[in-house]
N, C-alpha and C positions, 0 to 999 in steps of 0.2 A: 082552196089550199087543203089537200087530204090530210097530211100528216104536219104538226105544228109543234113549235115550241111555245109556251105561255108563259109570259114573264109579267108580274105586277109592276105596273110602271106609274110614274108621273110624268105627263105629257108636258113640254115646256116650247118656247119659241125665242130662236135668235136670229137675227138679220133675215127676219121673213121665213125663216125654216125651221120645220117642226123637229125637234128631238125628244129621247124619250129617256128617263133613269129609272133603271130597274134594279132589284136585287136577284143576284146569281149566286146558288151553292158553288163553294168552291170544287165540288166534285164534279160539277158541269164543266169546268173551266177548259179541261184539254178536250173534251167533246165539241167545245164550241170555237175554240182555238187551237186546233191542232199544230203540232211544231213541223215546220217545214224545213227540212234537211239542204233543200236545193239550193245552190246558190244561184242568187239572182243580182244582176249589175245594179248598183245605186239608183242609176236613172229608173230603174223600172221598179223600185220598191217604194212603199207607201212610208217608210221611215227608215231610221238607221239601222245598221247590222247590230244583230244581238252581241253584245259583250258578256261571253260566257263567264269571266272570271268574277263578274260581280254577283252571278244567281247564288253561289253556295254563301256567300256574306248576308245576302237577304234572308234566305232560308233559313239560316242560322239564326238570324234573328227573329224570325216567327218561332221556331221550336224553342228557343232560349227564353221568350215572353209569352208563352203559350196563353198567358190569362190576362195580358194586357198589351199585346201588339197591336198597331193600328195602320191601316193603310186606305190611301186617296182611293178614289175611282178611277177604273179603266176607261178608256174612250174606244169607241168600236164602230166602224160602219158596217150596214147590213148591204150585203149584195144580193140581193134576191128579193122574194116577194114578202110582205109583210102587212098587218093590219092592226090598228090600233081600236079596241072597242072600250067605248066609255062605260065607267060605272052608271050614269044616269046622263041625260041629252046635254047638260051642260057643265060636267065633269071633267078636269083634266087627270083625274085618277081613273085607272081602268087597266085592262090588259093588253099586252102588245103581242100578237100572235104572228110568229115569223116561221114561214116555210122550212122544213127540214132540209129542204135541198138548197137553200141561201147558205151565203159564206160570211163568215163575220172576220173583218179586217181591223186588227187593232191599231189605232192611230196613236195611242198612246198608254204606256204600261206595260211593255213586253218584258220586262227585266221582272217587273213583280209578278206577272204571269207565269213565267217560267220557274220562279222561286217558290211560287205557291204550288206548282205541280211536282217539285222536287220536295217541298216540305211535306206533302200529302204521301209521297212514297214512304216517308217515316213515320207519320201519324195520321192514319186514316180518319180519326174522329174529327179532323180538320174539315172534313168533307162536308157536315150540314152546316157549317158557318157559310156567310155571305161576304161578296163583295160587290159595292156599287157598280153598276156599268152605264155610261152613258151612250146610248145608240143614236147614231146618227144616219141617214139614210146614203147609200153608196152611190156616188155622182162620177166614178171613174177614179183612175189613179190619179189625175192633175188635181182634184179635190181632195183625195185622201192625203196626197203629200202637202197641200196648203193646211190640211187641218193640223197634222202633226208639226208643221213650222209654226202655225198660229199657237198652238197649245205649249209649245216650247220656247217661242223666240223672246218671252218676255218674261221667263222664269228666272228667277234669281237664286243662284245657290246660296243655302244658308253659311254664315262665314263659320269657320272654326271656333271663334271665340262665344257666338252664342249658342252654338250648338254644346259647348262645353258649361256655358253659363245653365243651361236648361236640363242638361243629361243628368238623372238620377240614378242609372245604372252603372256609369262607369265611375269606379270609386276614385281614380286619380282627379278625375274631373270633380267630383265632390269635393274631395280635400284642398285642391288647388283654390277652388272658391273660398274655402275657410282660410286658407292660409292668405290671399290677397286681402281679405276682409279683415284679418288680423295683423296685418302690418301697414301701419297708420300710413307712411309715406307712400308705399307701393299702392294701397287701395284708394288714396286719394287721386292719383295720376294714371290708372290703369281703365282703359276702355273695355267694357266686358260685352259689346256687341260687335265691334269692326276688328278685323284682321290687319288692316293698311291706316295709317294716321296721316293726315296731310300735313304739310309745312306747319300751319299757323293751329294746329289741333290743342285745345285744352289739355290732353290726355300726353303721357310719355310711351306708356306701354300699353300692351292688348293682353286679354286674360289667357290668348293663344301662346304668347310668349313666356307666361310662367308656367302653362301646363306642358310646354316641351322641354323646358327646361327641366321640370319635377320630373317628367319622364326619364331624364337622363340622370337625375341624381338617384331614384329608387330604383330604376330597372327592373320592376317587377309588376305583375297583375294585381298580387293581392297586398294592397295597400290599407293599411291597419293604423289605430290611433297612434302606435308609436312612429310611424312614418309622417303623420301629421304634427305630432310634437317636435320630430327633428325639422322638418321642413318650414315652421312656424320660426323655430330658432333660429335655423341657418338663414333664412331671408331678413329677419329682423335685425342678424348680427350684421349682413352685408350692407343694409339701408344704412347701418349708423356710421357705417368706415367708408362710405363713400362721399367723398368732400363735396363735388359739386351737387349732390343732393341736397346736402345740408344747407350749400350756398341759395340754393333756389327757395328753400323755404324762408330763409332770411332775407329772400329778394335781394341778393348780391348779384345773381346772374339770372336772365330770363329762358323762359323754356325753349324760345327760337335761339338764342344763342347756344343754350346746352345741347340742342339737335345739331346746330349746325357747326359747332367748333368741337365737341366732344364725341367719344363713340359709346360713353356708358349707358345711353338709353335705347341702343340698337338692339335688334333680336339676334345677332350672333354673338354678341357680348354677353347678352342674357343666357343663352343656351351655353357659352363658355363657362359661365359662373355656376351652371348646372354640371357641367364637369367637374367642377372645384367641388362643388356639393357633395359629388359621389364620393369623392376622396374622402371627406370626414364622415358621410354617411356609413362609409367601409371602415373607418378608423376612428371610432366614437371614442376611443380612450385620447386622443390628440387634443392637444388645447387650442379649440376651434376658435373661440372668442379672441385668445391673445395672437393667433394667427391671422386671423380675418381682419386685424387693425393695420395690417402691412397692405390692406387695399387702399388706405389712405396715401400712401407714398407712390401709387403707381401714377403715372402720367397719362390721364384718358384722352389729352387732346389727339385730334385727329391728325394734325401735324407732327405728332412725335414718330420719330422714324422706326420705331418698334413694330408700329402698326403697317408700316408700307408693304404691300404686298403680301401681306400675312392676313390682315383683316381689311385693310382698303386697297382696291386697284389703284393704278397709275392715274386715273381720271378724276380719283377722289371718291368715286362710288365705294359702296359697301361691298364685301364679296360675303355672299350666303350659303356657300357650299358647307358640307359637313367638315373638309379638310380645315377651313379658314375658322370654324367653332373649335378645333382640336388645338391649331395653332395657337390661335387667341387663348386659349385655355393654357397653353403651356408657358406663355409670358407670364400670367397671373400665377399658376402654381410655382414658376421660379422665383416670383416675387414674393411669395408666402414662405418660401424654403421647402415646399413640396417636392419630394423626386418624381421625375417624370417616368411612366410605365415603358416598358420595351417598344410597345407601338407608337407612343407619343416621342420616344428617341429618334425611332427610324423616320418619323414623318418630320421631325425637326430637322434631323440631318440631311435628309433630302431637300427640304426648303432650303437650308444654309447653302447647298452644293450648286443651288441653280446657278 
């Protein structure tokens, strides 16, 4: 090999095949993995088609978190000549020499790669930073497709709840954690890891439910201490006025009964309460505590006619659409003596005229 790339690497062994982990400067990413604009049918590609809508979001993440962004390794196959030169006779540390005529095929990480290139266009100082790349020997298209499948097949998407639990950059996520932990009943029955709860779960809510509801309440990015104070006050007041929640604490009703026969733990209702909360957030001179006492008089039973086709389908399953959230909130607002806005009136009339 006359002209070569030289990467400091560690050699490993998986399934009897050698692979190499190297550190690659970000400024070399485009040279090693050039953009391919030509359309290739899926069966002739080594992985899925690039989703360009994801790239700006990832690039923005890099640039906005310039001093603490984190990326996992890229995985690539080498189609061409390469040679591992160990640091000594028995070492797995060494240098991987790859012919400049070789092609590098990304098996995993194409969106990260594209985002890095976009970020470099905005901030050239990123160029000397590195990303780890796992290099495999290219064994043809079938093997490359299998590598992509194996790397992604068992990947589990992080739940929204656990993302919001760990995210320190999202102010609303931070405040939502504080709100949940501050309201005794909600904190006792909120799962902070899962987005979906089983029939016999020991919890009634997910962190993501309250994150989405709080988003409806404050409707803005800059969440401050005043927002936090209001949210804690609002959800504390709500929890004090849901009859079935109090009955659960007194062991007068079971969690299974609460889930199966009432709607007051369902995500669509928690989001509807978020719309109610937005009214009080925008009208802080109103007597929120007195008005929310009327929550005690609402019939939260699934069998109540007011929820039929508004919150619950004819087959008894919950409706999770935004329209259902608005229509459910309309019932709650009217029960509290809150006037509907023009959009709510329009949706209400459309629903009633069905």
